[in-house]
MITORDREN-542566 format. One record per atom (N, C-alpha, C): x, y, z; residue in one letter; atom name; residue number from 1. Coordinates in pm, 1 decimal. Layout:
<pts>
<px:X, py:Y, pz:Z, res:A, atom:CA, n:NUM>
...
</pts>
This chain:
<pts>
<px:12895.8, py:10127.5, pz:10978.0, res:M, atom:N, n:1>
<px:12766.0, py:10193.0, pz:10985.1, res:M, atom:CA, n:1>
<px:12656.5, py:10086.5, pz:10996.9, res:M, atom:C, n:1>
<px:12567.1, py:10108.9, pz:11091.6, res:K, atom:N, n:2>
<px:12459.9, py:10013.4, pz:11116.7, res:K, atom:CA, n:2>
<px:12349.2, py:10029.1, pz:11012.1, res:K, atom:C, n:2>
<px:12305.5, py:9916.2, pz:10957.9, res:K, atom:N, n:3>
<px:12197.0, py:9920.1, pz:10860.2, res:K, atom:CA, n:3>
<px:12064.5, py:9939.3, pz:10934.0, res:K, atom:C, n:3>
<px:11986.9, py:10033.1, pz:10887.8, res:R, atom:N, n:4>
<px:11858.5, py:10063.6, pz:10951.8, res:R, atom:CA, n:4>
<px:11749.5, py:9971.7, pz:10899.3, res:R, atom:C, n:4>
<px:11655.2, py:9940.1, pz:10987.3, res:K, atom:N, n:5>
<px:11541.3, py:9857.0, pz:10947.6, res:K, atom:CA, n:5>
<px:11430.3, py:9944.9, pz:10891.8, res:K, atom:C, n:5>
<px:11359.7, py:9891.1, pz:10794.1, res:L, atom:N, n:6>
<px:11247.8, py:9963.3, pz:10735.9, res:L, atom:CA, n:6>
<px:11128.5, py:9962.5, pz:10830.7, res:L, atom:C, n:6>
<px:11055.6, py:10072.0, pz:10831.3, res:S, atom:N, n:7>
<px:10930.6, py:10079.5, pz:10906.4, res:S, atom:CA, n:7>
<px:10823.7, py:10003.5, pz:10826.3, res:S, atom:C, n:7>
<px:10706.0, py:9979.4, pz:10885.6, res:P, atom:N, n:8>
<px:10598.4, py:9914.3, pz:10808.8, res:P, atom:CA, n:8>
<px:10565.3, py:9989.0, pz:10679.7, res:P, atom:C, n:8>
<px:10567.1, py:10122.4, pz:10683.7, res:V, atom:N, n:9>
<px:10542.8, py:10201.9, pz:10563.5, res:V, atom:CA, n:9>
<px:10657.2, py:10181.1, pz:10464.3, res:V, atom:C, n:9>
<px:10778.0, py:10178.3, pz:10516.0, res:G, atom:N, n:10>
<px:10895.1, py:10156.8, pz:10432.3, res:G, atom:CA, n:10>
<px:10891.2, py:10024.4, pz:10358.8, res:G, atom:C, n:10>
<px:10842.1, py:9921.6, pz:10427.2, res:V, atom:N, n:11>
<px:10830.5, py:9789.1, pz:10364.9, res:V, atom:CA, n:11>
<px:10732.7, py:9794.9, pz:10247.9, res:V, atom:C, n:11>
<px:10620.0, py:9863.1, pz:10267.8, res:I, atom:N, n:12>
<px:10519.2, py:9876.5, pz:10161.8, res:I, atom:CA, n:12>
<px:10578.0, py:9952.7, pz:10043.1, res:I, atom:C, n:12>
<px:10644.4, py:10064.6, pz:10071.3, res:I, atom:N, n:13>
<px:10702.0, py:10147.0, pz:9964.8, res:I, atom:CA, n:13>
<px:10809.2, py:10068.7, pz:9889.7, res:I, atom:C, n:13>
<px:10898.7, py:10003.8, pz:9962.8, res:K, atom:N, n:14>
<px:11008.4, py:9928.6, pz:9900.7, res:K, atom:CA, n:14>
<px:10954.5, py:9816.9, pz:9811.5, res:K, atom:C, n:14>
<px:10857.0, py:9742.3, pz:9862.8, res:K, atom:N, n:15>
<px:10799.0, py:9632.1, pz:9786.1, res:K, atom:CA, n:15>
<px:10738.0, py:9682.8, pz:9656.2, res:K, atom:C, n:15>
<px:10665.7, py:9794.2, pz:9665.4, res:R, atom:N, n:16>
<px:10599.1, py:9849.2, pz:9547.0, res:R, atom:CA, n:16>
<px:10701.7, py:9905.7, pz:9447.1, res:R, atom:C, n:16>
<px:10807.0, py:9967.3, pz:9497.4, res:L, atom:N, n:17>
<px:10912.0, py:10017.8, pz:9409.1, res:L, atom:CA, n:17>
<px:10973.4, py:9903.4, pz:9328.8, res:L, atom:C, n:17>
<px:10999.1, py:9791.5, pz:9395.5, res:I, atom:N, n:18>
<px:11056.5, py:9675.1, pz:9329.1, res:I, atom:CA, n:18>
<px:10959.9, py:9621.4, pz:9224.1, res:I, atom:C, n:18>
<px:10831.7, py:9610.4, pz:9261.1, res:E, atom:N, n:19>
<px:10730.5, py:9560.4, pz:9167.1, res:E, atom:CA, n:19>
<px:10722.4, py:9647.0, pz:9041.6, res:E, atom:C, n:19>
<px:10736.9, py:9777.7, pz:9060.3, res:M, atom:N, n:20>
<px:10723.1, py:9871.2, pz:8948.5, res:M, atom:CA, n:20>
<px:10855.1, py:9895.9, pz:8874.6, res:M, atom:C, n:20>
<px:10964.7, py:9847.4, pz:8930.8, res:G, atom:N, n:21>
<px:11095.0, py:9870.2, pz:8869.4, res:G, atom:CA, n:21>
<px:11140.6, py:10014.9, pz:8880.2, res:G, atom:C, n:21>
<px:11098.2, py:10082.4, pz:8987.9, res:K, atom:N, n:22>
<px:11135.0, py:10222.2, pz:9009.6, res:K, atom:CA, n:22>
<px:11241.8, py:10230.0, pz:9118.5, res:K, atom:C, n:22>
<px:11314.3, py:10340.5, pz:9117.1, res:T, atom:N, n:23>
<px:11412.2, py:10364.4, pz:9221.8, res:T, atom:CA, n:23>
<px:11357.8, py:10467.2, pz:9321.0, res:T, atom:C, n:23>
<px:11424.0, py:10473.5, pz:9434.6, res:Q, atom:N, n:24>
<px:11389.7, py:10572.5, pz:9535.3, res:Q, atom:CA, n:24>
<px:11408.2, py:10713.0, pz:9477.2, res:Q, atom:C, n:24>
<px:11511.0, py:10730.6, pz:9393.4, res:Y, atom:N, n:25>
<px:11538.7, py:10859.8, pz:9330.6, res:Y, atom:CA, n:25>
<px:11425.0, py:10901.4, pz:9238.0, res:Y, atom:C, n:25>
<px:11373.7, py:10805.3, pz:9160.3, res:Q, atom:N, n:26>
<px:11262.5, py:10835.5, pz:9069.6, res:Q, atom:CA, n:26>
<px:11138.0, py:10873.9, pz:9148.7, res:Q, atom:C, n:26>
<px:11111.5, py:10800.9, pz:9255.8, res:L, atom:N, n:27>
<px:10996.1, py:10831.6, pz:9340.5, res:L, atom:CA, n:27>
<px:11010.0, py:10971.8, pz:9399.0, res:L, atom:C, n:27>
<px:11128.2, py:11003.3, pz:9449.5, res:A, atom:N, n:28>
<px:11152.8, py:11134.7, pz:9509.1, res:A, atom:CA, n:28>
<px:11127.3, py:11246.0, pz:9407.5, res:A, atom:C, n:28>
<px:11173.8, py:11227.5, pz:9285.0, res:A, atom:N, n:29>
<px:11153.1, py:11328.0, pz:9179.8, res:A, atom:CA, n:29>
<px:11004.4, py:11344.8, pz:9149.8, res:A, atom:C, n:29>
<px:10930.5, py:11234.2, pz:9148.0, res:E, atom:N, n:30>
<px:10786.9, py:11240.1, pz:9118.6, res:E, atom:CA, n:30>
<px:10708.8, py:11313.3, pz:9226.4, res:E, atom:C, n:30>
<px:10746.5, py:11295.0, pz:9352.8, res:V, atom:N, n:31>
<px:10669.7, py:11356.5, pz:9461.6, res:V, atom:CA, n:31>
<px:10726.5, py:11492.2, pz:9504.3, res:V, atom:C, n:31>
<px:10842.1, py:11530.0, pz:9449.5, res:G, atom:N, n:32>
<px:10896.7, py:11662.7, pz:9476.9, res:G, atom:CA, n:32>
<px:10975.6, py:11674.0, pz:9605.3, res:G, atom:C, n:32>
<px:11053.7, py:11573.7, pz:9636.2, res:T, atom:N, n:33>
<px:11140.0, py:11579.2, pz:9754.2, res:T, atom:CA, n:33>
<px:11271.4, py:11510.1, pz:9721.4, res:T, atom:C, n:33>
<px:11358.4, py:11497.6, pz:9821.0, res:S, atom:N, n:34>
<px:11487.5, py:11432.3, pz:9797.5, res:S, atom:CA, n:34>
<px:11477.7, py:11282.6, pz:9825.5, res:S, atom:C, n:34>
<px:11567.9, py:11208.3, pz:9766.7, res:S, atom:N, n:35>
<px:11569.3, py:11064.1, pz:9792.0, res:S, atom:CA, n:35>
<px:11606.3, py:11037.5, pz:9937.4, res:S, atom:C, n:35>
<px:11684.2, py:11127.1, pz:9996.6, res:N, atom:N, n:36>
<px:11719.9, py:11112.1, pz:10138.1, res:N, atom:CA, n:36>
<px:11595.1, py:11123.4, pz:10225.7, res:N, atom:C, n:36>
<px:11506.1, py:11215.7, pz:10191.8, res:Y, atom:N, n:37>
<px:11383.0, py:11230.8, pz:10270.2, res:Y, atom:CA, n:37>
<px:11293.9, py:11107.2, pz:10254.1, res:Y, atom:C, n:37>
<px:11287.9, py:11051.2, pz:10133.9, res:I, atom:N, n:38>
<px:11212.9, py:10927.1, pz:10112.1, res:I, atom:CA, n:38>
<px:11270.4, py:10817.5, pz:10201.1, res:I, atom:C, n:38>
<px:11403.6, py:10810.5, pz:10206.4, res:Y, atom:N, n:39>
<px:11470.8, py:10711.7, pz:10291.5, res:Y, atom:CA, n:39>
<px:11431.3, py:10731.6, pz:10437.9, res:Y, atom:C, n:39>
<px:11430.3, py:10856.5, pz:10484.8, res:L, atom:N, n:40>
<px:11393.8, py:10884.5, pz:10624.3, res:L, atom:CA, n:40>
<px:11249.7, py:10842.5, pz:10653.4, res:L, atom:C, n:40>
<px:11161.4, py:10859.9, pz:10556.7, res:I, atom:N, n:41>
<px:11022.9, py:10813.7, pz:10571.7, res:I, atom:CA, n:41>
<px:11022.2, py:10660.6, pz:10580.9, res:I, atom:C, n:41>
<px:11101.5, py:10596.5, pz:10495.3, res:M, atom:N, n:42>
<px:11102.6, py:10450.2, pz:10488.8, res:M, atom:CA, n:42>
<px:11157.6, py:10385.0, pz:10615.6, res:M, atom:C, n:42>
<px:11249.1, py:10453.5, pz:10685.4, res:I, atom:N, n:43>
<px:11302.3, py:10395.4, pz:10809.5, res:I, atom:CA, n:43>
<px:11230.1, py:10448.0, pz:10933.6, res:I, atom:C, n:43>
<px:11131.7, py:10534.3, pz:10911.5, res:G, atom:N, n:44>
<px:11050.9, py:10582.3, pz:11023.0, res:G, atom:CA, n:44>
<px:11107.1, py:10701.7, pz:11096.7, res:G, atom:C, n:44>
<px:11210.5, py:10765.8, pz:11043.2, res:E, atom:N, n:45>
<px:11268.7, py:10884.5, pz:11107.3, res:E, atom:CA, n:45>
<px:11181.3, py:11008.1, pz:11084.3, res:E, atom:C, n:45>
<px:11106.5, py:11008.0, pz:10974.8, res:R, atom:N, n:46>
<px:11013.6, py:11116.3, pz:10941.8, res:R, atom:CA, n:46>
<px:10878.8, py:11055.2, pz:10908.4, res:R, atom:C, n:46>
<px:10773.1, py:11126.2, pz:10944.5, res:S, atom:N, n:47>
<px:10639.1, py:11073.5, pz:10915.5, res:S, atom:CA, n:47>
<px:10606.5, py:11088.7, pz:10767.1, res:S, atom:C, n:47>
<px:10654.5, py:11196.0, pz:10705.9, res:G, atom:N, n:48>
<px:10626.5, py:11220.3, pz:10565.0, res:G, atom:CA, n:48>
<px:10479.4, py:11243.1, pz:10538.3, res:G, atom:C, n:48>
<px:10407.4, py:11285.0, pz:10640.7, res:R, atom:N, n:49>
<px:10262.0, py:11298.9, pz:10632.0, res:R, atom:CA, n:49>
<px:10217.8, py:11377.7, pz:10509.0, res:R, atom:C, n:49>
<px:10288.5, py:11485.3, pz:10477.8, res:S, atom:N, n:50>
<px:10248.3, py:11567.1, pz:10362.4, res:S, atom:CA, n:50>
<px:10280.1, py:11498.9, pz:10229.4, res:S, atom:C, n:50>
<px:10372.3, py:11402.3, pz:10230.3, res:F, atom:N, n:51>
<px:10409.6, py:11334.5, pz:10106.4, res:F, atom:CA, n:51>
<px:10339.5, py:11200.5, pz:10085.5, res:F, atom:C, n:51>
<px:10278.5, py:11145.5, pz:10189.6, res:I, atom:N, n:52>
<px:10216.1, py:11012.3, pz:10179.0, res:I, atom:CA, n:52>
<px:10114.0, py:11005.8, pz:10064.9, res:I, atom:C, n:52>
<px:10022.6, py:11104.0, pz:10050.5, res:P, atom:N, n:53>
<px:9927.8, py:11095.4, pz:9937.8, res:P, atom:CA, n:53>
<px:9997.5, py:11095.0, pz:9801.5, res:P, atom:C, n:53>
<px:10103.1, py:11177.4, pz:9786.8, res:K, atom:N, n:54>
<px:10177.0, py:11182.0, pz:9660.8, res:K, atom:CA, n:54>
<px:10251.9, py:11051.7, pz:9635.9, res:K, atom:C, n:54>
<px:10311.0, py:10996.8, pz:9740.7, res:I, atom:N, n:55>
<px:10383.0, py:10869.3, pz:9729.0, res:I, atom:CA, n:55>
<px:10286.2, py:10759.4, pz:9688.4, res:I, atom:C, n:55>
<px:10171.2, py:10755.9, pz:9755.2, res:A, atom:N, n:56>
<px:10070.3, py:10653.7, pz:9724.0, res:A, atom:CA, n:56>
<px:10026.1, py:10665.1, pz:9578.3, res:A, atom:C, n:56>
<px:10001.7, py:10787.2, pz:9532.2, res:Q, atom:N, n:57>
<px:9958.0, py:10807.7, pz:9393.8, res:Q, atom:CA, n:57>
<px:10066.7, py:10762.9, pz:9296.3, res:Q, atom:C, n:57>
<px:10190.9, py:10799.0, pz:9322.8, res:A, atom:N, n:58>
<px:10302.1, py:10763.0, pz:9233.9, res:A, atom:CA, n:58>
<px:10321.6, py:10611.9, pz:9226.5, res:A, atom:C, n:58>
<px:10286.7, py:10543.1, pz:9336.5, res:L, atom:N, n:59>
<px:10305.6, py:10398.0, pz:9340.9, res:L, atom:CA, n:59>
<px:10177.5, py:10320.5, pz:9311.4, res:L, atom:C, n:59>
<px:10068.9, py:10393.0, pz:9284.4, res:G, atom:N, n:60>
<px:9942.2, py:10327.5, pz:9254.3, res:G, atom:CA, n:60>
<px:9883.9, py:10255.5, pz:9374.7, res:G, atom:C, n:60>
<px:9903.4, py:10315.6, pz:9491.8, res:L, atom:N, n:61>
<px:9853.7, py:10256.5, pz:9616.6, res:L, atom:CA, n:61>
<px:9743.5, py:10343.3, pz:9675.5, res:L, atom:C, n:61>
<px:9670.0, py:10286.6, pz:9768.6, res:D, atom:N, n:62>
<px:9565.0, py:10359.1, pz:9840.0, res:D, atom:CA, n:62>
<px:9629.6, py:10437.7, pz:9954.3, res:D, atom:C, n:62>
<px:9618.1, py:10568.8, pz:9951.4, res:S, atom:N, n:63>
<px:9683.0, py:10651.2, pz:10054.5, res:S, atom:CA, n:63>
<px:9627.4, py:10623.5, pz:10193.8, res:S, atom:C, n:63>
<px:9500.1, py:10585.0, pz:10202.1, res:N, atom:N, n:64>
<px:9443.0, py:10553.0, pz:10333.3, res:N, atom:CA, n:64>
<px:9511.6, py:10430.4, pz:10393.8, res:N, atom:C, n:64>
<px:9544.4, py:10333.3, pz:10309.4, res:E, atom:N, n:65>
<px:9610.1, py:10211.1, pz:10355.1, res:E, atom:CA, n:65>
<px:9748.9, py:10243.0, pz:10409.5, res:E, atom:C, n:65>
<px:9822.0, py:10328.6, pz:10338.1, res:I, atom:N, n:66>
<px:9956.2, py:10367.4, pz:10383.9, res:I, atom:CA, n:66>
<px:9945.9, py:10450.3, pz:10510.2, res:I, atom:C, n:66>
<px:9849.3, py:10542.4, pz:10515.0, res:S, atom:N, n:67>
<px:9833.7, py:10629.1, pz:10631.3, res:S, atom:CA, n:67>
<px:9805.7, py:10550.5, pz:10758.4, res:S, atom:C, n:67>
<px:9730.7, py:10442.0, pz:10747.2, res:K, atom:N, n:68>
<px:9702.4, py:10357.7, pz:10864.3, res:K, atom:CA, n:68>
<px:9830.5, py:10296.0, pz:10917.6, res:K, atom:C, n:68>
<px:9921.4, py:10261.7, pz:10825.1, res:T, atom:N, n:69>
<px:10046.6, py:10198.1, pz:10863.5, res:T, atom:CA, n:69>
<px:10145.6, py:10299.0, pz:10917.9, res:T, atom:C, n:69>
<px:10136.2, py:10423.0, pz:10869.9, res:A, atom:N, n:70>
<px:10233.9, py:10526.9, pz:10908.8, res:A, atom:CA, n:70>
<px:10224.7, py:10563.2, pz:11054.1, res:A, atom:C, n:70>
</pts>
C-alpha cells in the first residue's frame, strides 16, 4: 500500500497534534467525525470545509489561517 502525502492543511494539523500530544482519534471525537474523515482531510481527499472551524478551535489555531491553506 502506497503511503499518502499530507496536504498543506494536513501538515498543519499533524504538527499541532504532535505539539499538543493529541491523536487523530481524539481530534475526531472532539469535532464530531471519524478519524478516517480527519485522515481524508489531512491527505487532501476531502476539503472538510464544515469541520475546519471546529478542528482549528480544538487545536487552538486560527481557522482563517487553515482555510487559506485548504
